[in-house]
C-alpha positions as CSV (number, residue, x, y, z in Angstrom):
1,E,20.1,-2.8,1.1
2,R,19.8,-2.6,4.9
3,A,17.4,-5.5,4.9
4,R,19.8,-7.6,2.9
5,V,22.8,-6.8,5.1
6,A,20.8,-7.5,8.2
7,R,19.6,-10.8,6.6
8,L,16.0,-10.0,7.5
9,T,14.5,-12.6,5.1
10,R,16.2,-15.4,7.0
11,S,13.6,-14.9,9.8
12,Q,10.5,-16.9,9.3
13,H,8.5,-14.2,11.1
14,V,9.6,-11.6,8.6
15,Q,8.9,-13.9,5.7
16,M,5.3,-14.4,6.9
17,R,4.8,-10.6,7.3
18,L,6.4,-10.0,3.8
19,G,3.9,-12.4,2.4
20,A,1.0,-10.5,3.9
21,L,2.4,-7.2,2.6
22,I,2.8,-8.7,-0.9
23,A,-0.8,-9.8,-0.8
24,E,-2.0,-6.3,0.2
25,V,0.1,-4.7,-2.6
26,E,-1.2,-7.2,-5.1
27,G,-4.8,-6.6,-4.0
28,A,-4.3,-2.8,-4.4
29,A,-2.8,-3.3,-7.8
30,A,-5.7,-5.5,-8.9
31,L,-8.1,-2.7,-7.9
32,V,-6.1,-0.2,-9.9
33,R,-6.2,-2.4,-13.0
34,R,-10.0,-2.9,-12.5
35,A,-10.5,0.9,-12.2
36,I,-8.5,1.5,-15.3
37,A,-10.4,-1.2,-17.2
38,R,-13.8,0.3,-16.1
39,R,-12.7,3.8,-17.1
40,E,-11.5,2.5,-20.5
41,G,-14.6,0.4,-21.1
42,R,-12.7,-2.8,-21.2
43,M,-14.5,-4.7,-18.4
44,D,-15.7,-8.2,-19.2
45,A,-19.5,-8.3,-19.8
46,R,-19.7,-10.8,-16.9
47,A,-18.0,-8.4,-14.4
48,D,-20.0,-6.9,-11.6
49,D,-20.9,-3.4,-12.6
50,R,-22.1,-2.2,-9.1
51,F,-19.4,0.5,-9.0
52,D,-18.7,3.1,-11.6
53,A,-15.2,4.2,-12.7
54,D,-15.0,7.1,-10.2
55,A,-15.9,4.8,-7.3
56,L,-13.5,2.2,-8.4
57,A,-10.7,4.8,-8.7
58,A,-11.4,6.1,-5.2
59,M,-11.2,2.5,-3.9
60,A,-8.0,1.9,-5.7
61,R,-6.4,5.1,-4.5
62,A,-7.4,4.3,-0.9
63,A,-6.1,0.7,-1.1
64,A,-2.8,1.9,-2.7
65,R,-2.3,4.6,-0.1
66,E,-2.8,2.0,2.7
67,A,-0.5,-0.6,1.0
68,V,2.4,1.8,0.4
69,L,2.1,3.2,4.0
70,R,2.1,-0.2,5.6
71,V,5.0,-1.4,3.5
72,A,7.1,1.7,4.3
73,L,6.3,1.6,8.0
74,D,6.8,-2.1,8.4
75,G,10.0,-1.9,6.3
76,C,11.4,0.8,8.6
77,R,10.4,-1.1,11.7
78,W,12.1,-4.3,10.6
79,A,15.2,-2.6,9.3
80,M,15.4,-0.6,12.6
81,G,14.7,-3.8,14.6
82,A,17.6,-5.6,12.9
83,M,20.1,-3.0,14.0
84,P,21.8,-3.0,17.4
85,A,20.0,-0.8,20.0
86,G,21.3,2.8,19.9
87,E,22.9,2.4,16.4
88,A,19.7,3.0,14.4
89,D,19.1,6.4,12.7
90,A,15.4,6.5,12.2
91,G,15.4,9.8,10.4
92,A,18.0,8.8,7.9
93,L,16.2,5.5,7.2
94,A,12.8,7.2,6.8
95,A,14.4,9.7,4.4
96,D,16.1,7.0,2.4
97,M,12.8,5.2,2.0
98,G,11.0,8.3,0.8
99,M,8.7,8.6,3.8
100,P,8.0,12.3,3.3
101,A,6.6,11.6,-0.2
102,I,4.6,8.5,1.1
103,L,3.1,10.6,3.8
104,A,2.3,13.5,1.3
105,A,0.5,10.9,-0.9
106,Q,-1.9,10.4,1.9
107,G,-3.5,13.7,1.0
108,G,-7.1,13.2,-0.3
109,L,-7.6,9.9,1.6
110,L,-10.7,11.1,3.5
111,A,-12.3,12.5,0.4
112,D,-11.7,9.1,-1.3
113,L,-13.1,7.2,1.6
114,D,-16.2,9.5,1.6
115,R,-16.6,8.6,-2.1
116,V,-16.3,4.9,-1.3
117,R,-18.9,5.3,1.5
118,D,-21.3,6.9,-0.9
119,A,-20.8,4.2,-3.5
120,L,-21.4,1.5,-0.9
121,Y,-24.4,3.0,0.8
122,A,-26.0,5.0,-2.0
């Protein structure tokens, strides 16, 4: 709502950045769908089978964590930047956006990245 009121999407700069965020979220979602398909045995016979279901799941979780954190941080930044200096309440905005839950979801990231490393260099 704050972004709409501040008319953030009228700025070409913000539109370009939103496009990049959308691409990152869509990439993470594609990895999630691929991991699910691998786990359920629904992968196309022509699909690359280099990574097992566990490795794909770790990749998907890492990508999703990165995407949600980047969207939340950039969203807070732009919403705060659209407000007049001194009027912005960063704590309230972060709470409204669910930042504590987003940060809590970062738990397990290093273990997933270690799993990805092992899959890549095994």
